[in-house]
All heavy atoms as an XYZ file, in Angstrom:
626
protein
N      -4.790      5.605      9.475
C      -5.454      4.423      9.266
C      -6.310      4.523      7.849
O      -6.686      5.591      7.505
C      -6.383      4.077     10.361
C      -7.134      2.805     10.238
S      -7.734      2.222     11.857
C      -9.152      1.320     11.237
N      -6.479      3.445      7.370
C      -7.191      3.364      6.047
C      -8.685      3.339      6.306
O      -9.169      2.424      6.922
C      -6.768      2.196      5.256
C      -5.211      2.210      4.917
C      -7.439      2.055      3.918
C      -4.533      1.134      4.399
N      -9.543      4.377      5.777
C     -10.871      4.448      6.153
C     -11.741      3.284      5.788
O     -12.700      2.954      6.417
C     -11.300      5.712      5.327
C     -10.103      6.280      4.741
C      -9.027      5.337      4.842
N     -11.504      2.481      4.672
C     -12.272      1.436      4.261
C     -12.050      0.168      5.039
O     -12.847     -0.843      4.833
C     -12.026      1.104      2.744
C     -10.641      0.686      2.464
C     -12.579      2.303      1.928
C     -10.383      0.324      1.107
N     -11.140      0.125      5.869
C     -10.744     -1.052      6.738
C     -11.993     -1.516      7.565
O     -12.284     -2.728      7.663
C      -9.573     -0.799      7.626
C      -8.917     -2.014      8.241
C      -8.503     -3.037      7.146
C      -7.645     -1.632      8.972
N     -12.753     -0.593      8.118
C     -13.926     -1.009      8.985
C     -14.913     -1.686      8.078
O     -15.468     -2.751      8.593
N     -15.128     -1.257      6.887
C     -16.185     -1.931      5.977
C     -15.538     -3.344      5.582
O     -16.407     -4.270      5.629
C     -16.575     -1.102      4.809
C     -17.478     -1.694      3.843
C     -18.797     -1.826      4.448
N     -19.794     -2.454      3.445
C     -20.842     -3.140      3.779
N     -21.139     -3.409      4.987
N     -21.598     -3.635      2.786
N     -14.327     -3.439      5.385
C     -13.713     -4.659      4.931
C     -14.000     -5.659      6.108
O     -14.298     -6.867      5.862
C     -12.226     -4.582      4.589
C     -12.108     -3.745      3.342
C     -11.523     -5.907      4.646
C     -10.660     -3.322      3.029
N     -13.679     -5.307      7.261
C     -13.831     -6.111      8.469
C     -15.253     -6.524      8.667
O     -15.589     -7.672      9.009
C     -13.270     -5.468      9.737
C     -11.770     -5.407      9.726
O     -11.086     -6.179      9.049
N     -11.251     -4.444     10.327
N     -16.130     -5.610      8.496
C     -17.577     -5.938      8.645
C     -18.059     -6.962      7.687
O     -18.733     -7.922      7.988
C     -18.429     -4.651      8.425
C     -19.869     -4.667      8.611
C     -20.577     -3.335      8.290
O     -20.009     -2.303      8.567
O     -21.627     -3.403      7.729
N     -17.578     -6.787      6.365
C     -17.918     -7.847      5.410
C     -17.372     -9.149      5.647
O     -17.970    -10.195      5.460
C     -17.530     -7.321      3.973
C     -18.375     -6.121      3.391
C     -17.691     -5.619      2.184
C     -19.830     -6.513      3.169
N     -16.100     -9.141      6.214
C     -15.457    -10.322      6.532
C     -16.146    -11.125      7.672
O     -16.325    -12.327      7.552
C     -13.994    -10.079      6.964
O     -13.370    -11.331      7.300
N     -16.538    -10.339      8.709
C     -17.350    -10.911      9.762
C     -18.673    -11.593      9.240
O     -19.074    -12.709      9.611
C     -17.617     -9.995     10.857
C     -16.399     -9.757     11.787
C     -16.872     -8.993     12.976
N     -17.333     -7.613     12.675
C     -16.543     -6.553     12.492
N     -15.191     -6.639     12.548
N     -16.946     -5.375     12.208
N     -19.331    -10.879      8.291
C     -20.601    -11.399      7.745
C     -20.350    -12.615      6.905
O     -21.123    -13.532      6.900
C     -21.297    -10.306      6.971
C     -22.704    -10.664      6.478
C     -23.357     -9.622      5.739
C     -24.801    -10.140      5.412
N     -25.465     -9.005      4.448
N     -19.264    -12.591      6.189
C     -18.962    -13.727      5.348
C     -18.739    -15.016      6.144
O     -19.206    -16.112      5.793
C     -17.703    -13.493      4.521
C     -17.251    -14.637      3.628
C     -15.959    -14.144      2.854
O     -15.249    -13.406      3.289
N     -15.804    -14.829      1.692
N     -18.142    -14.881      7.396
C     -17.829    -16.089      8.160
C     -19.076    -16.504      8.957
O     -19.170    -17.632      9.500
C     -16.726    -15.732      9.048
C     -15.382    -15.717      8.488
C     -14.295    -15.482      9.519
N     -14.552    -14.324     10.277
C     -13.755    -13.252     10.394
N     -12.496    -13.294      9.929
N     -13.984    -12.261     11.121
N     -20.128    -15.663      9.111
C     -21.281    -15.958      9.789
C     -22.124    -16.947      8.983
O     -21.822    -17.290      7.892
C     -22.183    -14.642     10.137
O     -22.725    -14.212      9.033
N     -23.240    -17.303      9.606
C     -24.168    -18.272      8.845
C     -24.953    -17.510      7.856
O     -25.456    -18.138      6.936
C     -25.192    -18.822      9.904
O     -25.901    -17.793     10.538
N     -25.026    -16.208      7.908
C     -25.782    -15.369      6.951
C     -25.052    -15.434      5.555
O     -25.625    -15.561      4.444
C     -25.954    -13.878      7.326
C     -26.614    -13.090      6.365
C     -26.669    -13.912      8.671
N     -23.783    -15.172      5.549
C     -22.944    -15.052      4.235
C     -23.092    -13.716      3.581
O     -23.792    -12.840      4.033
N     -22.538    -13.642      2.438
C     -22.521    -12.418      1.629
C     -23.427    -12.600      0.426
O     -23.418    -13.550     -0.181
C     -21.146    -12.005      1.170
C     -20.175    -11.727      2.281
C     -18.739    -11.369      1.634
C     -20.619    -10.475      3.102
N     -24.024    -11.523      0.045
C     -24.836    -11.537     -1.240
C     -23.815    -11.314     -2.363
O     -22.550    -10.973     -2.089
C     -25.816    -10.282     -1.292
O     -24.998     -9.074     -1.326
C     -26.893    -10.432     -0.156
N     -24.241    -11.457     -3.583
C     -23.330    -11.326     -4.662
C     -22.814     -9.873     -4.782
O     -21.621     -9.577     -4.985
C     -24.017    -11.676     -5.997
C     -23.168    -11.721     -7.296
C     -22.156    -12.808     -7.205
O     -22.406    -13.852     -6.623
N     -21.104    -12.567     -7.797
N     -23.666     -8.865     -4.421
C     -23.266     -7.524     -4.453
C     -22.261     -7.193     -3.356
O     -21.269     -6.495     -3.603
C     -24.485     -6.558     -4.238
N     -22.429     -7.823     -2.194
C     -21.383     -7.725     -1.111
C     -20.030     -8.377     -1.449
O     -19.045     -7.764     -1.024
C     -22.054     -8.260      0.130
C     -23.100     -7.432      0.733
C     -23.885     -8.047      1.937
O     -23.850     -9.265      1.990
O     -24.321     -7.227      2.772
N     -20.089     -9.474     -2.076
C     -18.855    -10.076     -2.526
C     -18.149     -9.254     -3.511
O     -16.886     -9.084     -3.409
C     -19.173    -11.491     -3.144
C     -19.662    -12.507     -2.220
C     -20.069    -13.832     -2.932
O     -20.056    -13.937     -4.184
N     -20.307    -14.813     -2.161
N     -18.821     -8.564     -4.408
C     -18.267     -7.685     -5.331
C     -17.579     -6.464     -4.688
O     -16.434     -6.032     -4.913
C     -19.197     -7.157     -6.472
O     -19.638     -8.248     -7.201
N     -18.394     -5.965     -3.716
C     -17.903     -4.804     -2.919
C     -16.705     -5.209     -2.159
O     -15.625     -4.425     -2.040
C     -18.995     -4.299     -1.941
C     -18.528     -3.192     -1.107
C     -19.567     -2.816     -0.020
O     -20.557     -3.504      0.215
O     -19.398     -1.785      0.612
N     -16.648     -6.361     -1.519
C     -15.563     -6.873     -0.706
C     -14.289     -6.969     -1.690
O     -13.236     -6.595     -1.190
C     -15.881     -8.267     -0.076
C     -14.813     -8.775      0.729
C     -15.164    -10.144      1.344
O     -15.653    -10.970      0.632
N     -14.965    -10.310      2.629
N     -14.524     -7.508     -2.822
C     -13.333     -7.641     -3.693
C     -12.745     -6.379     -4.102
O     -11.489     -6.099     -4.091
C     -13.806     -8.378     -4.996
C     -12.822     -8.612     -5.983
N     -11.642     -9.406     -5.914
C     -12.520     -8.011     -7.233
C     -10.909     -9.405     -6.926
N     -11.460     -8.462     -7.737
N     -13.561     -5.327     -4.390
C     -13.170     -3.911     -4.760
C     -12.468     -3.302     -3.536
O     -11.403     -2.713     -3.702
C     -14.290     -3.096     -5.226
C     -14.622     -3.289     -6.703
C     -13.413     -2.990     -7.575
O     -12.781     -1.981     -7.418
O     -13.205     -3.714     -8.404
N     -13.011     -3.463     -2.404
C     -12.431     -2.835     -1.252
C     -11.123     -3.361     -0.901
O     -10.106     -2.674     -0.524
C     -13.382     -2.953      0.013
C     -14.755     -2.144     -0.052
C     -15.550     -2.432      1.117
C     -14.264     -0.630     -0.060
N     -10.862     -4.772     -1.080
C      -9.736     -5.435     -0.843
C      -8.617     -4.857     -1.805
O      -7.413     -4.727     -1.422
C      -9.816     -6.812     -0.898
C     -10.497     -7.503      0.357
C     -10.633     -8.945      0.264
N     -11.125     -9.444      1.540
C     -11.549    -10.669      1.683
N     -11.589    -11.553      0.690
N     -11.992    -11.054      2.921
N      -9.079     -4.735     -3.065
C      -8.059     -4.087     -4.083
C      -7.647     -2.754     -3.682
O      -6.506     -2.467     -3.778
C      -8.783     -4.148     -5.501
C      -8.707     -5.498     -6.140
C      -9.433     -5.557     -7.445
C      -9.276     -4.411     -8.402
N     -10.091     -4.513     -9.700
N      -8.545     -1.841     -3.264
C      -8.283     -0.571     -2.896
C      -7.306     -0.561     -1.693
O      -6.371      0.241     -1.537
C      -9.475      0.284     -2.574
C     -10.350      0.516     -3.712
C     -11.723      1.229     -3.289
O     -11.798      1.736     -2.166
N     -12.633      1.131     -4.190
N      -7.574     -1.416     -0.803
C      -6.797     -1.626      0.469
C      -5.293     -2.002      0.114
O      -4.313     -1.380      0.631
C      -7.365     -2.639      1.442
C      -6.571     -2.902      2.586
C      -6.481     -1.971      3.726
C      -5.802     -4.095      2.801
C      -5.737     -2.279      4.873
C      -5.069     -4.406      3.891
C      -4.987     -3.425      4.849
O      -4.280     -3.662      6.055
N      -5.166     -3.037     -0.633
C      -3.842     -3.423     -1.113
C      -3.111     -2.266     -1.878
O      -1.916     -2.020     -1.669
C      -3.907     -4.631     -2.043
C      -4.279     -5.855     -1.324
C      -4.452     -7.089     -2.283
C      -3.251     -6.280     -0.262
N      -3.914     -1.453     -2.664
C      -3.259     -0.349     -3.392
C      -2.659      0.692     -2.413
O      -1.629      1.244     -2.558
C      -4.174      0.159     -4.381
C      -3.717      0.946     -5.442
C      -4.883      1.309     -6.393
O      -6.034      1.527     -6.018
N      -4.556      1.399     -7.648
N      -3.547      0.904     -1.416
C      -3.193      1.929     -0.379
C      -1.902      1.536      0.415
O      -0.935      2.233      0.686
C      -4.289      2.166      0.612
N      -1.876      0.212      0.820
C      -0.728     -0.309      1.530
C       0.488     -0.329      0.710
O       1.586      0.122      1.135
C      -1.021     -1.869      1.953
C      -2.187     -1.863      3.054
C       0.250     -2.437      2.550
C      -1.802     -1.126      4.320
N       0.401     -0.628     -0.569
C       1.596     -0.644     -1.404
C       2.121      0.792     -1.566
O       3.345      1.008     -1.706
C       1.236     -1.219     -2.816
C       1.025     -2.783     -2.781
C       0.725     -3.302     -4.173
N       0.562     -4.758     -3.992
C      -0.544     -5.397     -4.381
N      -1.591     -4.740     -4.957
N      -0.615     -6.673     -4.310
N       1.162      1.766     -1.669
C       1.543      3.089     -1.756
C       2.325      3.569     -0.432
O       3.340      4.290     -0.570
N       1.853      3.145      0.646
C       2.491      3.517      1.897
C       3.841      2.906      1.972
O       4.842      3.601      2.452
C       1.664      3.016      3.118
C       0.369      3.769      3.300
C      -0.461      3.200      4.457
O      -0.106      2.154      5.038
N      -1.544      3.826      4.784
N       4.055      1.622      1.644
C       5.314      1.044      1.568
C       6.362      1.736      0.590
O       7.390      1.953      0.992
C       5.228     -0.462      1.247
C       6.580     -1.194      0.942
C       4.458     -1.198      2.368
N       5.809      2.008     -0.592
C       6.676      2.753     -1.509
C       7.075      4.163     -0.938
O       8.303      4.447     -1.112
C       5.898      2.913     -2.842
C       6.699      3.589     -3.924
C       8.051      2.794     -4.304
C       5.950      3.723     -5.224
N       6.256      4.843     -0.432
C       6.511      6.172      0.170
C       7.614      5.959      1.249
O       8.579      6.776      1.328
C       5.269      6.788      0.788
O       4.278      6.988     -0.249
C       5.578      8.085      1.382
N       7.512      4.981      2.081
C       8.469      4.692      3.040
C       9.905      4.330      2.590
O      10.854      4.865      2.952
C       7.980      3.569      4.070
O       6.757      4.006      4.749
C       9.037      3.246      5.177
N       9.834      3.540      1.543
C      11.013      3.055      0.888
C      11.753      4.305      0.200
O      12.982      4.269      0.258
C      10.828      1.831     -0.057
C      10.481      0.555      0.513
S      11.650      0.016      1.707
C      13.057     -0.316      0.681
N      10.995      5.122     -0.314
C      11.649      6.265     -1.001
C      12.270      7.194     -0.007
O      13.033      8.038     -0.405
C      10.625      6.963     -1.968
C      10.265      6.223     -3.109
C       9.041      6.896     -3.862
C      11.327      5.892     -4.232
N      11.909      7.157      1.253
C      12.518      8.004      2.255
C      13.692      7.343      2.859
O      14.293      7.989      3.739
C      11.361      8.332      3.293
N      14.028      6.155      2.547
C      15.182      5.350      3.115
C      16.376      5.505      2.341
O      16.382      5.469      1.103
C      14.732      3.891      3.352
C      15.911      3.047      3.744
C      13.601      3.819      4.204
N      17.471      5.709      3.006
C      18.857      5.641      2.462
C      19.542      4.579      3.240
O      19.575      4.543      4.421
C      19.603      6.987      2.543
O      18.960      7.951      1.741
N      20.366      3.808      2.445
C      21.116      2.702      3.057
C      22.555      3.101      3.147
O      23.203      3.500      2.176
C      21.086      1.380      2.235
C      21.830      0.285      2.924
C      19.563      1.010      1.980
N      23.118      2.937      4.455
C      24.541      3.445      4.705
C      25.199      2.291      5.272
O      24.822      1.643      6.210
C      24.401      4.676      5.657
C      25.888      5.189      5.888
C      23.643      5.837      5.111
N      26.407      2.001      4.723
C      27.285      0.932      5.304
C      27.940      1.427      6.498
O      27.824      2.579      6.941
C      28.154      0.408      4.115
C      29.283      1.384      3.839
O      29.544      2.441      4.486
O      30.094      1.114      2.850
N      28.692      0.467      7.298
C      29.323      0.867      8.600
C      30.332      1.993      8.314
O      30.655      2.681      9.281
C      30.029     -0.439      8.914
C      29.197     -1.478      8.273
C      28.680     -0.913      7.017
N      30.914      2.249      7.140
C      31.806      3.278      6.982
C      31.256      4.541      6.596
O      31.863      5.603      6.380
C      32.857      2.820      5.738
C      33.599      1.520      6.093
C      34.410      1.287      4.858
C      34.509      1.742      7.328
N      29.883      4.655      6.520
C      29.247      5.815      6.187
C      28.995      6.200      4.801
O      28.520      7.293      4.457
N      29.242      5.243      3.906
C      28.998      5.374      2.511
C      27.580      5.083      2.134
O      26.930      4.107      2.676
C      29.966      4.514      1.664
C      31.374      4.847      1.908
N      32.259      3.966      2.672
C      32.195      5.833      1.496
C      33.416      4.481      2.679
N      33.444      5.649      2.046
N      26.953      5.831      1.319
C      25.587      5.555      0.808
C      25.632      4.449     -0.127
O      26.246      4.495     -1.195
C      25.057      6.841      0.212
C      23.557      6.661     -0.273
O      22.990      5.606     -0.043
O      22.988      7.646     -0.714
N      24.929      3.314      0.130
C      24.919      2.118     -0.665
C      23.505      1.886     -1.020
O      23.088      0.637     -1.220
C      25.648      0.936      0.090
C      27.115      1.171      0.098
C      25.066      0.511      1.431
N      22.665      2.897     -1.126
C      21.290      2.683     -1.532
C      21.194      1.996     -2.894
O      21.915      2.404     -3.731
C      20.534      4.038     -1.540
O      20.588      4.628     -0.301
C      19.076      3.830     -1.849
N      20.423      1.008     -3.113
C      20.329      0.372     -4.405
C      20.024      1.376     -5.493
O      19.170      2.251     -5.324
C      19.139     -0.656     -4.211
C      19.082     -0.985     -2.776
C      19.502      0.360     -2.074
N      20.562      1.107     -6.592
C      20.492      2.028     -7.784
C      19.074      2.242     -8.167
O      18.553      3.308     -8.560
C      21.346      1.545     -9.031
C      21.298      2.476    -10.134
C      22.239      1.982    -11.251
O      23.158      1.247    -10.916
O      22.030      2.380    -12.339
N      18.279      1.135     -8.207
C      16.885      1.179     -8.585
C      16.084      2.108     -7.756
O      15.223      2.952     -8.198
C      16.251     -0.253     -8.558
C      14.834     -0.422     -9.006
C      14.337     -1.741     -9.042
C      12.842     -1.805     -9.508
N      12.498     -3.315     -9.559
N      16.377      2.184     -6.371
C      15.601      3.059     -5.511
C      16.110      4.410     -5.691
O      15.244      5.348     -5.575
C      15.923      2.541     -4.040
C      15.228      3.239     -2.941
C      13.700      3.145     -3.152
C      15.581      2.697     -1.561
N      17.352      4.634     -5.895
C      17.927      5.993     -6.121
C      17.254      6.573     -7.367
O      16.873      7.783     -7.331
C      19.381      5.895     -6.227
O      19.967      5.306     -5.102
C      19.988      7.361     -6.455
N      17.204      5.817     -8.391
C      16.659      6.221     -9.579
C      15.096      6.685     -9.587
O      14.648      7.660    -10.060
C      16.710      5.171    -10.750
C      18.168      4.991    -11.189
O      19.005      5.887    -11.042
N      18.449      3.871    -11.863
N      14.474      5.820     -8.713
C      12.941      6.099     -8.530
C      12.811      7.446     -7.761
O      11.937      8.201     -7.984
C      12.366      4.950     -7.827
C      10.884      5.178     -7.380
C       9.945      5.041     -8.657
O      10.358      4.386     -9.588
O       8.851      5.625     -8.557
N      13.651      7.676     -6.620
C      13.754      8.845     -5.956
C      13.874     10.081     -6.911
O      13.164     11.155     -6.815
C      14.750      8.932     -4.858
C      14.557      8.070     -3.682
C      15.634      8.170     -2.758
C      15.720      7.176     -1.635
N      16.642      7.317     -0.627
N      14.840     10.008     -7.823
C      15.107     11.020     -8.707
C      13.982     11.375     -9.657
O      13.650     12.508     -9.941
C      16.416     10.726     -9.599
C      17.692     10.780     -8.764
C      18.878     10.234     -9.696
C      18.074     12.133     -8.300
N      13.386     10.194    -10.183
C      12.235     10.423    -10.975
C      11.034     11.121    -10.323
O      10.341     12.010    -10.843
C      11.726      9.009    -11.573
C      12.524      8.439    -12.607
C      12.160      7.032    -13.010
O      11.200      6.560    -12.442
N      12.766      6.572    -14.072
N      10.860     10.761     -9.029
C       9.738     11.388     -8.268
C       9.940     12.891     -8.097
O       9.167     13.670     -8.128
C       9.604     10.687     -6.895
C       9.078      9.221     -7.013
C       7.638      9.199     -7.217
N       7.296      7.821     -7.444
C       6.268      7.177     -6.846
N       5.602      7.852     -5.934
N       5.994      5.970     -7.176
N      11.303     13.145     -7.772
C      11.773     14.550     -7.580
C      11.421     15.378     -8.804
O      10.960     16.489     -8.771
C      13.064     14.694     -7.121
C      13.283     14.326     -5.651
C      14.736     14.579     -5.298
N      14.854     13.928     -3.937
C      15.983     13.337     -3.600
N      17.041     13.254     -4.456
N      16.121     12.707     -2.371
N      11.799     14.828    -10.005
C      11.628     15.485    -11.266
C      10.212     15.699    -11.539
O       9.844     16.840    -12.106
C      12.271     14.699    -12.443
C      13.847     14.711    -12.299
C      14.464     13.817    -13.348
O      13.732     13.135    -14.079
O      15.631     13.778    -13.315
N       9.342     14.744    -11.326
C       7.905     14.953    -11.524
C       7.302     15.879    -10.698
O       6.471     16.635    -11.018
C       7.204     13.500    -11.368
C       7.501     12.540    -12.424
C       6.922     11.169    -12.076
O       6.460     10.948    -10.954
N       7.039     10.195    -13.021
N       7.755     16.024     -9.366
C       7.304     16.993     -8.389
C       7.716     18.311     -8.893
O       6.890     19.357     -8.569
C       7.682     16.595     -7.073
N       8.835     18.517     -9.486
C       9.273     19.867     -9.905
C       8.601     20.452    -11.125
O       8.647     21.606    -11.353
N       7.902     19.535    -11.814
C       7.329     20.018    -13.114
C       6.074     20.676    -12.855
O       5.340     20.630    -11.984
C       7.099     18.816    -14.000
C       8.376     18.320    -14.555
C       8.217     17.086    -15.508
O       7.154     16.640    -15.675
N       9.235     16.671    -16.021
């Protein structure tokens, strides 16, 4: 689980309440949401890089773009 999610939810609840958010809290909420989206995108990319697409005949038909990204990541890890 993403650690900042609790704080994001807390700020969201406060925003919907009659109290609202201060300017500093709005800025914090914006930054936390950016970090959250970045983390989710990273998780999706990691998952996609672990996937291979195989047709019913057993041939690897993984898109070339994904295959190239996997190779680049392996080369970077090897350096």
